[in-house]
Legacy VTK file of the C-alpha trace (Angstrom):
# vtk DataFile Version 3.0
C-alpha trace
ASCII
DATASET POLYDATA
POINTS 97 float
154.992 -72.683 -6.218
157.122 -75.625 -7.324
159.376 -75.159 -10.476
159.688 -77.657 -13.211
161.148 -77.941 -16.768
161.963 -80.624 -18.969
159.866 -84.084 -18.942
158.473 -82.698 -16.196
156.896 -79.732 -17.792
156.264 -81.433 -21.556
153.773 -83.943 -19.815
152.234 -80.868 -16.948
151.301 -79.300 -20.758
150.886 -81.900 -22.388
148.383 -83.078 -19.865
146.494 -80.028 -19.621
145.766 -79.517 -23.391
145.036 -83.238 -23.361
141.970 -82.565 -20.639
140.711 -78.633 -22.046
142.130 -78.461 -25.828
143.231 -75.726 -28.056
145.281 -73.656 -25.687
147.451 -70.291 -25.968
150.186 -70.089 -24.296
149.280 -67.396 -22.043
146.527 -70.029 -20.965
148.806 -72.650 -20.722
151.333 -70.054 -18.198
148.419 -69.625 -16.264
146.810 -73.097 -15.831
150.610 -73.957 -14.342
150.849 -71.378 -12.509
146.925 -72.598 -11.411
148.355 -75.986 -10.645
151.072 -74.471 -8.739
154.363 -74.976 -11.289
156.103 -72.492 -12.590
159.132 -72.497 -14.759
162.674 -71.195 -15.293
163.030 -68.088 -17.689
160.540 -66.320 -19.694
157.508 -68.328 -19.729
156.261 -67.677 -23.064
159.319 -68.958 -24.912
159.766 -71.560 -22.292
156.771 -73.381 -22.662
157.030 -72.759 -26.461
160.144 -74.518 -26.404
158.678 -78.021 -23.939
155.792 -77.816 -26.799
158.062 -78.304 -29.782
159.237 -81.310 -28.393
155.918 -82.656 -28.495
155.211 -81.452 -31.907
157.823 -83.355 -32.596
156.228 -86.696 -31.665
152.370 -85.386 -32.802
151.043 -85.409 -29.112
151.100 -81.479 -30.258
149.434 -79.653 -32.771
150.374 -76.124 -33.745
147.335 -73.656 -34.751
149.116 -70.572 -35.706
150.777 -68.268 -33.296
150.894 -69.328 -30.134
148.760 -71.352 -30.088
148.082 -75.677 -29.324
146.161 -78.622 -29.821
146.223 -82.119 -28.115
147.038 -84.566 -31.125
146.949 -88.304 -30.733
148.710 -89.727 -27.574
149.394 -93.846 -27.587
147.273 -94.794 -24.418
150.438 -96.226 -22.638
152.540 -92.708 -23.085
148.594 -91.122 -21.889
149.069 -93.222 -18.396
152.354 -92.813 -17.507
152.253 -88.910 -17.974
149.056 -88.870 -16.485
150.467 -90.595 -13.361
153.579 -89.090 -13.946
151.289 -85.540 -13.349
149.379 -86.826 -10.162
153.577 -87.398 -8.653
154.143 -84.363 -9.697
151.483 -82.758 -8.224
151.052 -84.423 -5.327
154.528 -83.209 -4.497
154.358 -79.644 -4.898
150.800 -80.415 -2.653
153.708 -81.515 0.245
156.438 -78.659 -0.817
154.114 -75.985 -1.004
151.974 -76.711 2.124
LINES 1 98
97 0 1 2 3 4 5 6 7 8 9 10 11 12 13 14 15 16 17 18 19 20 21 22 23 24 25 26 27 28 29 30 31 32 33 34 35 36 37 38 39 40 41 42 43 44 45 46 47 48 49 50 51 52 53 54 55 56 57 58 59 60 61 62 63 64 65 66 67 68 69 70 71 72 73 74 75 76 77 78 79 80 81 82 83 84 85 86 87 88 89 90 91 92 93 94 95 96
């Protein structure tokens, strides 16, 4: 597994939410694992902290305790996120064999 943090983590979480709709933090952590990514520290806290930034930008909306859904993402930002996530997944595939 490849450990991600910061902008990379935020982008992957936003990407997953945009593709899957409303998800809990536990579901997001599981989705990260399926994509061969891990996060440092306590996963639920790390994910929640990363999503706080995206909530502030309107790209993610909180819907109750530990539940998030996708918000409005400008097309240019969405394109940048998709390309970054694709590159991260390719890098993870190479590193994890």
